[in-house]
Structure formats: C-alpha cells, structure tokens
VOMILO-659848 format. One record per residue (C-alpha): y, z, x; residue in one letter. Coordinates in steps of 0.02 Angstrom, whole numbers, plus 50000, padded with zeros to 5 digits. Last residue first. Example, Ala and Ser with C-alpha at 12.3 -4.5 7.8 and 13.67 -1.06 7.14 Angstrom:
BEGIN
y, z, x, resn
49947, 50357, 50684, S .
49775, 50390, 50615, A .
//
This chain:
BEGIN
y, z, x, resn
48698, 49770, 49673, X .
48838, 49778, 49547, X .
49018, 49811, 49599, X .
49087, 49661, 49512, X .
48981, 49601, 49368, X .
48894, 49442, 49426, X .
48996, 49285, 49456, X .
48957, 49284, 49640, X .
49071, 49345, 49775, X .
48975, 49489, 49850, X .
48893, 49398, 49991, X .
48721, 49382, 50071, X .
48737, 49202, 50133, X .
48763, 49034, 50048, X .
48890, 49117, 49936, X .
49000, 49153, 50087, X .
49034, 48966, 50111, X .
49098, 48953, 49933, X .
49205, 49106, 49969, X .
49286, 49021, 50118, X .
49333, 48868, 50014, X .
49409, 48972, 49874, X .
49498, 49080, 50003, X .
49580, 48934, 50090, X .
49633, 48846, 49930, X .
49711, 49005, 49858, X .
49800, 49040, 50022, X .
49869, 48863, 50029, X .
49941, 48887, 49854, X .
50018, 49056, 49899, X .
50097, 48980, 50054, X .
50169, 48837, 49951, X .
50249, 48960, 49830, X .
50323, 49060, 49975, X .
50397, 48901, 50049, X .
50471, 48854, 49880, X .
50561, 49022, 49870, X .
50621, 49012, 50050, X .
50683, 48832, 50035, X .
50777, 48867, 49874, X .
50876, 49004, 49959, X .
50992, 49127, 49869, X .
50976, 49299, 49950, X .
51164, 49332, 49958, X .
51161, 49355, 50147, X .
51074, 49190, 50179, X .
50886, 49189, 50215, X .
50820, 49085, 50361, X .
50807, 49197, 50514, X .
50795, 49363, 50422, X .
50655, 49292, 50313, X .
50544, 49263, 50465, X .
50573, 49441, 50525, X .
50546, 49516, 50352, X .
50383, 49422, 50333, X .
50327, 49474, 50507, X .
50364, 49655, 50461, X .
50256, 49639, 50304, X .
50117, 49547, 50395, X .
50114, 49678, 50532, X .
50109, 49823, 50410, X .
49974, 49754, 50296, X .
49868, 49700, 50444, X .
49884, 49877, 50511, X .
49823, 49943, 50343, X .
49668, 49835, 50349, X .
49637, 49892, 50529, X .
49643, 50072, 50465, X .
49528, 50021, 50323, X .
49405, 49951, 50450, X .
49411, 50109, 50554, X .
49380, 50219, 50403, X .
49237, 50110, 50342, X .
49138, 50100, 50503, X .
49018, 50246, 50477, X .
49017, 50211, 50290, X .
48949, 50035, 50311, X .
49062, 49891, 50264, X .
49006, 49773, 50124, X .
49044, 49877, 49969, X .
49205, 49959, 50026, X .
49276, 49801, 50104, X .
49236, 49693, 49953, X .
49306, 49824, 49834, X .
49469, 49842, 49929, X .
49490, 49652, 49935, X .
49464, 49632, 49748, X .
49584, 49774, 49705, X .
49710, 49704, 49829, X .
49714, 49533, 49746, X .
49739, 49611, 49574, X .
49876, 49721, 49645, X .
49974, 49573, 49711, X .
49936, 49464, 49560, X .
49992, 49591, 49429, X .
50143, 49655, 49527, X .
50200, 49477, 49555, X .
50193, 49449, 49368, X .
50311, 49596, 49340, X .
50426, 49545, 49483, X .
50433, 49367, 49414, X .
50489, 49436, 49246, X .
50622, 49538, 49337, X .
50679, 49384, 49433, X .
50700, 49288, 49270, X .
50809, 49434, 49211, X .
50916, 49450, 49369, X .
50968, 49272, 49403, X .
50922, 49169, 49555, X .
50858, 49033, 49437, X .
50739, 48973, 49574, X .
50633, 49130, 49557, X .
50561, 49096, 49385, X .
50468, 48930, 49402, X .
50467, 48945, 49592, X .
50368, 49108, 49591, X .
50272, 49067, 49431, X .
50163, 48926, 49497, X .
50109, 48979, 49673, X .
50090, 49155, 49604, X .
49959, 49092, 49481, X .
49859, 49012, 49623, X .
49850, 49176, 49720, X .
49798, 49277, 49567, X .
49670, 49149, 49510, X .
49593, 49141, 49684, X .
49574, 49330, 49685, X .
49499, 49332, 49510, X .
49374, 49195, 49551, X .
49320, 49277, 49714, X .
49290, 49448, 49638, X .
49188, 49371, 49498, X .
49265, 49270, 49357, X .
49195, 49359, 49205, X .
49160, 49534, 49269, X .
49306, 49517, 49390, X .
49425, 49481, 49246, X .
49372, 49632, 49143, X .
49385, 49750, 49293, X .
49554, 49670, 49340, X .
49634, 49684, 49166, X .
49688, 49865, 49155, X .
49725, 49896, 49339, X .
49821, 49732, 49347, X .
49925, 49789, 49199, X .
49973, 49945, 49296, X .
50026, 49844, 49447, X .
50129, 49731, 49333, X .
50214, 49883, 49257, X .
50253, 49938, 49435, X .
50333, 49768, 49469, X .
50445, 49791, 49318, X .
50496, 49962, 49382, X .
50529, 49900, 49559, X .
50639, 49760, 49491, X .
50733, 49882, 49380, X .
50759, 50001, 49525, X .
50826, 49860, 49634, X .
50954, 49821, 49500, X .
51001, 50005, 49489, X .
51016, 50021, 49678, X .
51133, 49871, 49681, X .
51237, 49946, 49541, X .
51253, 50109, 49638, X .
51308, 50014, 49793, X .
51445, 49921, 49699, X .
51550, 49854, 49842, X .
51443, 49698, 49862, X .
51473, 49663, 49677, X .
51310, 49652, 49582, X .
51168, 49528, 49546, X .
51216, 49424, 49698, X .
51256, 49542, 49844, X .
51146, 49698, 49844, X .
51018, 49654, 49711, X .
51000, 49477, 49777, X .
50979, 49542, 49955, X .
50846, 49667, 49904, X .
50758, 49538, 49795, X .
50748, 49414, 49939, X .
50685, 49549, 50058, X .
50547, 49595, 49933, X .
50505, 49410, 49911, X .
50469, 49389, 50096, X .
50363, 49546, 50099, X .
50261, 49488, 49948, X .
50225, 49324, 50036, X .
50162, 49417, 50189, X .
50058, 49533, 50079, X .
49975, 49381, 49999, X .
49931, 49316, 50172, X .
49858, 49485, 50217, X .
49759, 49486, 50053, X .
49682, 49319, 50096, X .
49635, 49365, 50274, X .
49564, 49532, 50218, X .
49459, 49443, 50085, X .
49391, 49323, 50216, X .
49337, 49467, 50327, X .
49263, 49566, 50181, X .
49158, 49417, 50125, X .
49104, 49388, 50306, X .
49042, 49565, 50332, X .
48905, 49560, 50466, X .
48982, 49467, 50612, X .
49169, 49487, 50583, X .
49168, 49665, 50515, X .
49029, 49731, 50627, X .
49115, 49654, 50778, X .
49277, 49739, 50724, X .
49187, 49906, 50705, X .
49107, 49891, 50878, X .
49274, 49848, 50957, X .
49351, 49998, 50872, X .
49210, 50107, 50936, X .
49246, 50055, 51116, X .
49433, 50084, 51099, X .
49406, 50250, 51010, X .
49278, 50307, 51139, X .
49403, 50278, 51278, X .
49540, 50367, 51180, X .
49425, 50513, 51138, X .
49369, 50527, 51320, X .
49550, 50546, 51376, X .
49592, 50668, 51236, X .
49443, 50783, 51261, X .
49304, 50761, 51132, X .
49304, 50834, 50954, X .
49127, 50876, 50907, X .
49028, 50743, 50817, X .
49043, 50728, 50628, X .
48918, 50608, 50553, X .
48926, 50603, 50364, X .
49109, 50558, 50359, X .
49140, 50631, 50239, X .
49241, 50657, 50081, X .
49133, 50800, 50018, X .
49133, 50904, 50179, X .
49284, 51015, 50151, X .
49262, 51027, 49962, X .
49417, 50967, 49870, X .
49539, 51097, 49801, X .
49623, 51108, 49972, X .
49689, 50931, 49947, X .
49801, 50995, 49807, X .
49891, 51109, 49931, X .
49935, 50963, 50044, X .
49992, 50860, 49895, X .
50106, 51003, 49838, X .
50182, 51011, 50013, X .
50216, 50825, 50009, X .
50306, 50853, 49843, X .
50416, 50984, 49926, X .
50459, 50862, 50065, X .
50502, 50726, 49938, X .
50627, 50843, 49855, X .
50707, 50876, 50024, X .
50715, 50689, 50060, X .
50804, 50664, 49894, X .
50931, 50801, 49931, X .
50962, 50725, 50103, X .
50998, 50556, 50023, X .
51122, 50636, 49903, X .
51209, 50723, 50048, X .
51209, 50565, 50154, X .
51306, 50479, 50014, X .
51276, 50371, 49861, X .
51367, 50458, 49717, X .
51268, 50601, 49639, X .
51211, 50589, 49458, X .
51159, 50406, 49457, X .
51095, 50427, 49634, X .
50982, 50568, 49575, X .
50913, 50455, 49440, X .
50876, 50317, 49567, X .
50779, 50441, 49672, X .
50681, 50503, 49523, X .
50641, 50323, 49482, X .
50576, 50302, 49659, X .
50460, 50448, 49630, X .
50407, 50368, 49468, X .
50375, 50207, 49563, X .
50270, 50300, 49691, X .
50171, 50376, 49547, X .
50144, 50202, 49474, X .
50084, 50145, 49646, X .
49963, 50291, 49654, X .
49906, 50250, 49478, X .
49871, 50075, 49543, X .
49781, 50137, 49699, X .
49664, 50246, 49593, X .
49636, 50145, 49435, X .
49591, 49970, 49493, X .
49496, 50028, 49646, X .
49403, 50153, 49537, X .
49363, 50015, 49411, X .
49297, 49903, 49550, X .
49203, 50047, 49632, X .
49114, 50113, 49477, X .
48947, 50025, 49503, X .
48932, 50100, 49677, X .
48953, 50278, 49609, X .
49114, 50376, 49633, X .
49169, 50522, 49743, X .
49113, 50465, 49917, X .
49161, 50284, 49883, X .
49344, 50341, 49875, X .
49350, 50425, 50045, X .
49390, 50268, 50147, X .
49530, 50223, 50027, X .
49606, 50397, 50035, X .
49593, 50400, 50224, X .
49683, 50233, 50240, X .
49820, 50300, 50127, X .
49833, 50457, 50234, X .
49856, 50361, 50397, X .
49984, 50246, 50318, X .
50084, 50396, 50258, X .
50069, 50481, 50427, X .
50156, 50332, 50506, X .
50292, 50337, 50372, X .
50333, 50520, 50404, X .
50332, 50491, 50592, X .
50451, 50342, 50575, X .
50569, 50447, 50467, X .
50588, 50572, 50609, X .
50619, 50436, 50738, X .
50736, 50345, 50618, X .
50844, 50500, 50595, X .
50849, 50533, 50782, X .
50898, 50353, 50816, X .
51036, 50365, 50687, X .
51129, 50500, 50780, X .
51143, 50661, 50678, X .
51253, 50669, 50524, X .
51208, 50854, 50505, X .
51158, 50829, 50323, X .
51054, 50678, 50366, X .
50971, 50765, 50514, X .
50931, 50916, 50404, X .
50848, 50804, 50275, X .
50743, 50723, 50411, X .
50687, 50894, 50477, X .
50637, 50950, 50302, X .
50538, 50789, 50280, X .
50453, 50816, 50448, X .
50390, 50986, 50391, X .
50322, 50921, 50226, X .
50251, 50768, 50315, X .
50151, 50884, 50427, X .
50078, 50971, 50274, X .
50036, 50801, 50201, X .
49937, 50755, 50357, X .
49860, 50928, 50368, X .
49783, 50920, 50195, X .
49735, 50736, 50186, X .
49662, 50740, 50362, X .
49569, 50899, 50319, X .
49487, 50815, 50170, X .
49442, 50668, 50283, X .
49340, 50780, 50397, X .
49368, 50708, 50569, X .
49258, 50577, 50650, X .
49272, 50418, 50544, X .
49454, 50453, 50505, X .
49479, 50483, 50691, X .
49419, 50306, 50727, X .
49543, 50244, 50598, X .
49684, 50332, 50688, X .
49636, 50229, 50841, X .
49655, 50071, 50736, X .
49827, 50129, 50678, X .
49900, 50169, 50850, X .
49982, 50001, 50881, X .
50020, 49961, 50699, X .
50095, 50134, 50685, X .
50230, 50082, 50807, X .
50259, 49923, 50705, X .
50298, 50007, 50539, X .
50461, 50106, 50539, X .
50552, 50024, 50684, X .
50498, 49850, 50630, X .
50544, 49885, 50449, X .
50717, 49943, 50503, X .
50743, 49788, 50611, X .
50687, 49673, 50470, X .
50805, 49757, 50348, X .
50950, 49739, 50470, X .
50907, 49555, 50497, X .
50909, 49528, 50309, X .
51088, 49593, 50311, X .
51167, 49761, 50272, X .
51354, 49783, 50254, X .
51390, 49965, 50292, X .
51497, 50109, 50226, X .
51446, 50088, 50043, X .
51266, 50130, 50092, X .
51146, 50019, 49996, X .
51034, 49957, 50136, X .
51006, 50098, 50262, X .
51047, 50259, 50169, X .
50998, 50202, 49994, X .
50840, 50118, 50058, X .
50791, 50274, 50156, X .
50819, 50388, 50006, X .
50723, 50266, 49897, X .
50580, 50274, 50021, X .
50572, 50464, 50017, X .
50565, 50471, 49827, X .
50429, 50340, 49820, X .
50329, 50424, 49958, X .
50340, 50590, 49864, X .
50255, 50513, 49714, X .
50135, 50428, 49834, X .
50070, 50593, 49902, X .
50066, 50675, 49730, X .
49972, 50527, 49658, X .
49847, 50517, 49800, X .
49809, 50704, 49798, X .
49789, 50699, 49608, X .
49669, 50552, 49623, X .
49561, 50648, 49748, X .
49553, 50792, 49625, X .
49508, 50679, 49479, X .
49373, 50592, 49581, X .
49301, 50762, 49627, X .
49295, 50819, 49446, X .
49206, 50663, 49384, X .
49241, 50645, 49198, X .
49393, 50541, 49245, X .
49282, 50404, 49312, X .
49178, 50391, 49153, X .
49334, 50385, 49046, X .
49406, 50246, 49155, X .
49248, 50146, 49135, X .
49115, 50086, 49258, X .
48990, 50217, 49203, X .
48861, 50210, 49343, X .
48790, 50384, 49324, X .
48822, 50496, 49473, X .
48669, 50557, 49565, X .
48636, 50738, 49526, X .
48700, 50889, 49622, X .
48798, 50962, 49477, X .
48963, 50926, 49564, X .
48928, 50744, 49596, X .
48822, 50665, 49730, X .
48850, 50484, 49779, X .
48685, 50411, 49830, X .
48680, 50319, 49994, X .
//
C-alpha cells in the first residue's frame, strides 16, 4: 500500500529525521502523541506523589503492586476488544474523543482529590484515564505507517515514541517542579491533575488538524449493535492472533522478547521507587524521595532519546535482530555492575543505560510488527502488544513485592533481573536464526527495506 502525502504523491523513502518532519501529517500525529504523553507524565507524577510519596503513609512494594494491578489489569481484559475497534473506527476520531474523555475524567479526579473522597472513587477515575491512555497509544502506533513510507518506519519508530517519552518526562518534570513549590499534599496533587486535564484537551484539539480518514483503517464497516460487536470482536481477535502466530513469526518472537524486557524494567522500576523513598533519602522526606525519583526518570529519558538517535544507525549495521540482542545482552552486564552499589549515582547511570536498551528493544519490536502485520490486523495486534506490556509490568511488580525488602536493597533481585536479560538475549538470538530460514525481516539489510 502506498502511503499518500498531502500532495497526493507517494512519499519518498527518506529515512532521516529531516525527511520525516517534512511530512505535514507525520508532524501533526507527532504533536498529538507529545501532547498526550506530556499530560500522561504530569498525571502519573500526581498519582505517584499521592500513593507512594505521601507523608501520611508508608508505602511498600506490595502497595505499588496493588496500585498497578488496579490501574492496568482491567484494561488488559478489554484491551484486545479495544484493538478490534481501532481496526473499525476512524483512528483520528479515537485520538480526538479519547483525549477529550480524559480531559473530563481528569477534572473529576482533581475534584475527588480536593474533596478527599474515598480512595476507591479516586482509583476508579484514575483507572479510566489510564485505560484510555493505553487505547490511544495503541492507536498512535497503528496509525504511524499511514503517515510515513515503508523505508521510514525504523526512523519513525525511533523518533515518535521516543519524543513521546521525552514529552512524558517533561510532564513529570512539571509535576516535580510543582511539588518543589507546593508541599506534597492532596491540593498539590489536584493542581497537577488539573494541569494534565488541560493538556489532554489540547491533544484532543490537535487531533482535529488531521484528516478524518487519513489514519485509517481502510475498511470501515458500519457500527454493529453492542452484542454483535462483542461477538465479532472475539472472532476477529482470534483471527488476528492466528495471523500473528502463523504468518508473522518475526513479530511473534519480537513481542516475546520485548515483553520479557518490559518485565525486567518493571522489577527495576519498583526497586528504584523503594530506594528513592527509603534508602537515598529519609523516609520522612517525601519531597526528597520525589526528587530522587525525578532524577532517575530524567536520566532514563536521556537514554530513551539516545536510543532514538542511535537505533537507525545500529539496525542498518546489525539488523533488527542484532540490535535487539545487543540491547538485551548489554542490560545483563550493566544492571549488576551498577545496581549492586545501591547508591544513587550508579543507579542513575544504570537508569540512563536502561533507557537506551529498553527503547532500542521497543523500536525493533514496533518495526517488526508494523512491517509484518497487515493493516487490517494491525490495530488488534498493537492492542495485544499493549496488553502484554501491562500484564508483564504488573507481574513484575507482584513478583518484586514478594521478595524485595522495604528499602529496595536486594542482591538476589538485581542478579535475577540480569540473568533474565541474558536468557532473553539467548532466546531471541536463537528464534531469529530460525526466522531467517523463512520470509523474515531480521537480516542484516537496512531495517525497513523491502
């Protein structure tokens, strides 16, 4: 399928950042992503401050696991069905109305914080905001091949999600700044959620600048009744999964590898949260804990940005497989080398390198899925991809809650994560060698080429 740009001609395959930014539709989709994730960062810092760094409570790894389960697991149940809708509804409308709904829910969440409502009401409102976030991110990924040429996908996958992550980090930085001005309290958290709501509104308005039909899907049947839609969703989901497993082995193996990497990342996130709260600072110093967490997030964001810069170059020389294996193997080395100090500055260096390998792995997986999965299935597959992300992250927090002490210092956990990364690198290298015997995308040719 040719990707049509604004002048009606097929897009030239300029796999450079400058070439991407010359595309008006890519720029507009990128703006929607950055505004959405900017507000996500602000919203998430408000949640972290309220749940983990509140001076009134002593949070534990089990508390973090419980919060993640409440926030992410419900969407994991409905996520695949949301993917079916992404392949039926206009994706531009999903981006518009999804962010508009988050604007309203953000205002409700801020009001609940100010009114000191029961916690279950607060979590219910926050859960809906987070669920819509995952839905929108899946839609953004499914829409990306509609605004760039096939030869630009690796660079687009390096630039777009990474700049989104940088935007989320800036939003988080805004949250940390507010908490430097206002002492941690429900009022400060409500102010942050209100700011996030306004940013969600700006993302909804930015989506209106994109043509209604540009982002697809190409086939848009009429909306069926709810009962028939659910039945069709279940049947279509099974078809998409069979397509993924039977016809897209490189994508299947990449999803397995990136899910394992996400599990390791989740474990290390809980470790850093506990270290920031109880080891790097006094347990009574909630503002100091937030500052330490902010530094770790900032260093990790720099790593994400570096991954965007180097991944296109690395995939051209190593192939998608080689770069993914390198990322996983590198993490197996630097995680124990830096993490076992249990001191802030070595942990910050590890956070930076972790940002590089985590985003580098995701860039490869995104590209493999986008190139090997047909457009009619792509939204559903990315929704499944996102569900795997959620489940692996919650599972990581659950496992960590059982074994991690309150202060976050555990040699066994750090070494276990390193071993998991090493096994993941070995698994994916072996699977990719098998893929090369069939029609795969893991050769040492320039990534994204046909």
